[in-house]
N, C-alpha and C positions, 0 to 999 in steps of 0.2 A: 540135403538134396531137395531141390525145388520140385513141386508137383508139375506134371505136364498140363498145358492149357486145355481147358474143356472146350471141345469143338462146339461151334454155334449150331443149335438145332433150329432149322428153318421149317416152320409148319407148311403143310400143303396148302396152296392158294389156288383160287380159280382164275388164274391168268393175271398178268400185269402189263399195263401200258406205260411206257416211259416217254414223256413228252419233253422235247428239247426245243424251246423257242430260240431262234437265232437270227441275227442280222449281221452281215459282213464278218463272219467268223470262219473264213476259208482256212486260216492258219490253225484253227482249233477243232474244226468240226469232225474230221476223220477220227482223231483220237477220242473225242467225246462219244461218237457213235459206237466205235469199237469197244470202248470200256463199258458203255451202257448195255450193249448186246451181250458181252461176256457175263455181266452181273445178272441180266434178265434170264439167260440160259441156265444159270445156277438156281434161280428162284423158282422157275416154272417152265414146263414144256410149252405152255401157252403164253406167248409174250410177243411184244412188238415195241420197236423204238420209232417214234414219230418225230421227225424233224419238221418244224414249221419255219420255213424261210420267209421272213417278214420283209420282203422287198430288198433283198441283198443286191449289191452292185459290184461285188468283188469275185464273182464266179463260184460262190459257195454252193449255189443250187446245183451246178454241174458236178461239183465234187460229190454231193450227196446222191445224185442220180447214179453215179458209178457204184456206190455202196448199195443202193436200192436194187440195181440190176443183179448184184451178187447175192443179196440176202432177202429180196422181196418174198413174202409179205412181212417178214420179221423186221425189216427196215423200210419205212415208208417216208415219202417226201410230200409235204403239203405246202403250197406256195401262195403267198399274197403277192399279187402283181405289183402293188405299191406298198410302201411302209405304212402299216396301220397302227403299230404300237405293241408294246410288250403284253399288255392285257388282252388285246385282240388276238395275238399269237397264241396265248394260252387258251382262250375261248375256242379257237379253231382246233387246237390240238385235243382239247377235251371232247369236242364234238365228234372228232374222228376216231377217238379211242374206242376199243371194243371189249376190254376185259374188266374183271371185277375190282381190281385195284388200279388206281391211276396215280402216277408219280411224276413230278416235274422238277427239273433243275436247269440251271443255265448251261450254255454250251461253251463256256470259256475255260473249263477244266480247273476252276478254283475250288471245287469240292471233290472229294474222293467218293465216287458213286458206289464203291463197294460197301460203304457204311450203310447203304440202304438195307442190307441184310439184317442189320440190328433193329431196323424199324418194323420189319415184318411181324415178329412175335407180339409187338405192342398193339397190333391191329385186332388182336383177339378181344380187347376190351375198349377200343377206341375207334372213332370214325375218321380221325385225322391225326397224324403225327407230324409235327413241324419241327424242323431243326433250329438250333441256335448256334452261332459261330462261337466256339470256345476261345478263339483268338482271331482277330480280323486283320488281314493284310490289305488294308485300305488306308488312304491318307488320313492324318490325324483329324483334320477338319471334317471330313466325311464321317468319321466315327463319332465325333461330337454331335454333329447334326442328326445322325442316326439315333443316338441316345436320347436326344430331346424329342425326336419324332416318336420313338417308342413310348416315352412317358405320356405324350399328348394323346395318342390313339388309345393307350391303355385306359386313360381316364374317360375318354369319350365313348368308347365301345365296351368298356369293362373287360378288356383282354388282359389275362394274367400270363403273358408270355414275354420272354426276355428279348426276342429278336423277331419282330413282326415281319420284316422284309427278307428274312432268310429264304433264299430260293432253293429249298430242299424240303419238299412237302409230299407226303404220301396220304392218299385219301381213298375212301370207299366210293364205288360208283354212285351209290345212293346220294352221297353228299354232293358229288360233282353234278348230278342231275338236278338236285334241289336248288343249289346255290347258283343263281344266274349272274354271270359276270357282265357288268355294265361298262366299267371304265376300260379305256384302251391303253393306259399308261402303267407306270410302275406301282401305282396305288393298288393294283390287283391283289397283291399279297395281303394288304390290310383288308380289302373287301372280302376276300375269301374267309379270313379268320373272323371278321366282324359278323358276316352273315351266318357262318357256321355256328357261332355262339348264339346268335339271335334265334336260330332254329333248333337250339339245344342239342347239337351234335357234340359228341365227346371228343375233346381235344387233349393231346398229350404233347410233351416237348422233350427233345433229346439233343444233346450236344453233338456237333459235327466239326471236323477239322476244316479250316479254310486256308487256301494257299494263294501265293502271289500270282497274278496274271502273267503268263509267259509270252503271250502273243495277242495281237489285236488290241483294242482299246474299249473302255467302257462307253456305253451310250448314255449314261446318266450325266446330266449337266447341272451346274448351279442354277441355271435359268429355269430348271424344273421346279424349284422350291416354291415360288408363289403359286404356281398352277396346282401343285400338289396340295398345298394348304387349303386352297379354295375347294379342291375336290374332296378333301376330308370332310369339311362342314356340309357340303352338298350331299355327299353320300350318307352322312349321319342322318340328315333329314329324310332322305329317300328310304333308308332302311327302317327308320322308326315311324315316320309319318308320310308314307307315299300317297300321292294323289291317284285317283282313278285314271286320269289322263296319262300319267307317267307309266302306270302299269300297262295300259293298252298300247302305248307307243313302244314299250320294251318288247311286248309279245310280237308286235308287227315287225319290229326291227330284227328279231331273231329269225323270222320267216323270210326276210328279204335280203340277207347278207349275200354279197357277190364278191367278185375279184379273188376268189379262192379256188384253187385247182389242185388235184392230186396227180402226181406222176405215177403212171402205171407202166412198168417195163413191158416191152413187146415180148411175146413168147415165141420161141423158135418153132 
């Protein structure tokens, strides 16, 4: 007779913000928000799901407005008037987050967000827990390129993680506030890990399941590869050998960001 499974013990946390960057995900966004909200409610009475609409043109923003009207302020919509990029969407989401733990994942439902519950206990000893895909439902060539990319950034930034670009990361607010995101593209995952290691934050890794995309399409293109490689080496220099001018421009840029608005439902 097999023993009954031991229920997961989730420690009390000081609130959690779930950030969902999204662009043209109208077919996926409702399920992504509802699943995120259900998980957040199990984790803490203090929670929020922040959708960052990065210049969508498929009506996704209007779909999220309906959810925000039903669940505000637990569901919030922040909008970029124009497409600024994945990294910019995360930067906006982090800036609008309010609670002690900050988590982000993609809005395409390729991850099971309920696995976030297994990350929470690990935060007792770490500042970031990053997922790695135990099996990837991506084209073969993309998997090969990802493997090469992981080896390259591992050497350059001293990262000992298997899946740098896995969009399933849980962080303490202190890390989010310390690590300033500069890039606007998909290099943001590497930037977060590289800077967290640079500032001696404690990083752990845990496997997560990965599922095929059932709706919408990826915004990653082969044409991104040369630009990404150039960004890697530029970011390496800026992390380890920043100039005074770059640091001053970064601070000024953080203070002057525009084209971002939050939807506030009207009260009856």
